[in-house]
Residue frames relative to the residue before (quaternion, step in Angstrom):
aa qw qx qy qz dx dy dz
M 1.0000 0.0000 0.0000 0.0000 0.00 0.00 0.00
F 0.8059 -0.0403 0.0392 0.5894 3.69 1.02 -0.56
E 0.5927 -0.5545 0.4571 0.3637 3.54 -1.35 0.26
L 0.3064 -0.7466 0.5584 0.1922 3.60 -0.99 0.79
G 0.3098 -0.7305 0.5420 0.2768 3.55 0.98 -0.67
Q 0.7579 -0.2917 0.2549 0.5249 3.59 -1.09 -0.59
I 0.2275 -0.7682 0.5805 0.1454 3.60 -0.77 0.88
V 0.0220 0.7929 -0.6035 0.0820 3.47 -0.82 1.24
A 0.1443 -0.7719 0.6132 0.0850 3.58 -1.30 0.31
T 0.4833 -0.6519 0.4965 0.3082 3.56 -1.07 0.68
P 0.5980 -0.5287 0.4195 0.4323 3.68 -1.02 0.40
G 0.6426 0.5181 -0.3556 0.4385 3.68 0.90 -0.82
A 0.6724 0.4945 -0.3132 0.4530 3.59 0.85 -0.83
L 0.6501 0.5059 -0.3337 0.4583 3.54 0.93 -0.76
E 0.6444 0.5044 -0.3137 0.4816 3.61 0.94 -0.81
F 0.6554 0.5172 -0.3142 0.4519 3.55 0.86 -0.93
M 0.6834 0.4976 -0.2832 0.4529 3.61 0.83 -0.97
A 0.6459 0.5180 -0.2962 0.4763 3.52 1.06 -0.84
T 0.6508 0.5249 -0.2910 0.4650 3.57 0.98 -0.86
N 0.7657 0.3953 -0.1401 0.4877 3.49 1.09 -0.97
N 0.3953 -0.7504 0.4360 0.3009 3.50 1.39 0.12
V 0.3924 0.6752 -0.5098 0.3608 3.58 0.88 1.10
S 0.3515 -0.7447 0.5345 0.1902 3.52 -0.95 0.91
A 0.4267 -0.6814 0.5362 0.2572 3.60 -0.75 0.97
G 0.6237 0.5376 -0.3558 0.4421 3.62 0.95 -0.71
D 0.6365 0.5455 -0.3238 0.4386 3.61 0.98 -0.87
L 0.6721 0.4921 -0.2963 0.4672 3.54 0.96 -0.94
I 0.6224 0.5229 -0.3432 0.4705 3.61 1.00 -0.90
H 0.6571 0.5149 -0.3189 0.4488 3.64 0.84 -0.94
R 0.6515 0.5045 -0.3190 0.4683 3.62 0.94 -0.80
H 0.6433 0.5196 -0.3119 0.4678 3.56 0.96 -0.94
L 0.7000 0.4909 -0.2716 0.4418 3.56 0.80 -1.04
A 0.6636 0.5019 -0.2844 0.4763 3.64 1.21 -0.61
G 0.5319 -0.6296 0.4059 0.3949 3.60 1.25 -0.18
D 0.4451 0.6108 -0.4941 0.4298 3.63 1.23 0.50
W 0.1835 -0.8408 0.5037 0.0759 3.62 0.06 1.32
G 0.5057 -0.6697 0.4210 0.3443 3.58 1.22 -0.06
D 0.8063 -0.2977 0.2596 0.4403 3.47 -1.24 -0.78
L 0.3236 0.7261 -0.5411 0.2745 3.65 0.58 1.13
D 0.5062 -0.5930 0.5005 0.3764 3.63 -1.18 0.28
K 0.7352 -0.4440 0.2913 0.4212 3.53 -1.41 0.24
E 0.6442 0.5442 -0.3156 0.4350 3.54 0.94 -0.95
D 0.6690 0.4764 -0.2999 0.4854 3.69 0.89 -0.84
K 0.6432 0.5059 -0.3309 0.4700 3.57 0.97 -0.71
K 0.6325 0.5160 -0.3264 0.4765 3.58 1.03 -0.72
R 0.6248 0.5233 -0.3374 0.4710 3.62 1.01 -0.73
N 0.6373 0.5168 -0.3359 0.4626 3.57 0.96 -0.75
N 0.6730 0.4939 -0.3124 0.4534 3.53 0.86 -0.95
E 0.6418 0.4970 -0.3189 0.4892 3.60 1.09 -0.66
A 0.6181 0.5444 -0.3548 0.4424 3.60 1.11 -0.62
L 0.5594 0.5881 -0.3879 0.4367 3.60 1.15 -0.43
I 0.7079 0.4264 -0.2402 0.5094 3.55 1.13 -0.62
D 0.7929 0.3561 -0.1639 0.4665 3.59 0.75 -1.12
G 0.4708 -0.7270 0.4021 0.2969 3.66 1.23 -0.11
S 0.4288 0.6750 -0.4912 0.3454 3.55 1.10 0.64
R 0.7711 -0.4005 0.2665 0.4172 3.49 -1.35 0.19
I 0.1967 -0.7730 0.5925 0.1125 3.60 -1.03 0.70
F 0.0797 -0.8297 0.5512 -0.0392 3.54 -0.64 1.22
S 0.0078 -0.7735 0.6336 0.0108 3.57 -0.99 0.88
S 0.1322 -0.7720 0.6190 0.0582 3.54 -1.22 0.59
Y 0.0546 -0.8204 0.5692 -0.0064 3.58 -0.71 1.07
N 0.3493 -0.7358 0.5396 0.2130 3.64 -0.59 1.10
V 0.0179 -0.7404 0.6713 -0.0275 3.52 -1.02 0.95
G 0.8100 -0.1106 0.0583 0.5730 3.56 -0.24 1.19
E 0.7891 -0.2676 0.2132 0.5101 3.52 -0.82 -0.99
S 0.7084 0.4279 -0.2703 0.4919 3.59 1.23 0.05
K 0.3524 -0.7133 0.5542 0.2447 3.64 -1.20 -0.29
V 0.2208 -0.6613 0.6928 0.1843 3.54 -1.49 0.33
W 0.1945 -0.7550 0.6151 0.1175 3.49 -1.00 0.91
V 0.1298 -0.7434 0.6506 0.0850 3.53 -1.24 0.59
I 0.0264 -0.8156 0.5739 -0.0690 3.53 -0.63 1.24
T 0.1341 -0.7442 0.6519 0.0566 3.54 -0.91 1.13
E 0.4244 -0.7166 0.4969 0.2438 3.55 -0.75 1.11
S 0.6253 -0.5959 0.3546 0.3581 3.54 -1.13 0.60
D 0.6748 0.4554 -0.3085 0.4921 3.58 1.14 -0.44
R 0.4264 -0.7400 0.4176 0.3102 3.56 1.41 0.15
S 0.3866 0.7384 -0.4804 0.2729 3.63 1.11 0.42
S 0.8236 0.0310 0.0300 0.5655 3.60 1.10 -0.65
T 0.1672 -0.7363 0.6479 0.1006 3.49 -1.33 0.48
C 0.0902 -0.8223 0.5619 0.0054 3.61 -0.67 1.08
L 0.2434 -0.7015 0.6537 0.1457 3.48 -1.20 0.83
L 0.1152 0.7891 -0.5855 0.1455 3.62 -0.75 1.02
L 0.4576 -0.5987 0.5747 0.3193 3.49 -1.45 0.17
P 0.6046 -0.5773 0.3815 0.3946 3.60 -1.11 0.62
S 0.6214 0.5401 -0.3441 0.4515 3.63 1.04 -0.67
E 0.6734 0.4817 -0.3048 0.4708 3.68 1.12 -0.32
Y 0.5318 0.6520 -0.4207 0.3392 3.63 1.19 -0.09
């Protein structure tokens, strides 16, 4: 659906995903397919608009009591997996 650019992850997100048996690849594939995860309708609408206007794309996936965020920058140069506390 869009370019991901360089895919990176914070050390905290990598550790969290390993501890919780979550695949970074699975989250990236969901993000790329337009499955924005656990966002409200307004945020999902913004992402759909971002596919057209080139703004930042943001997904949030609940994992147990926490979340992993996936953010693709507006210039599509990079996509980062991170924890909300690392933003």
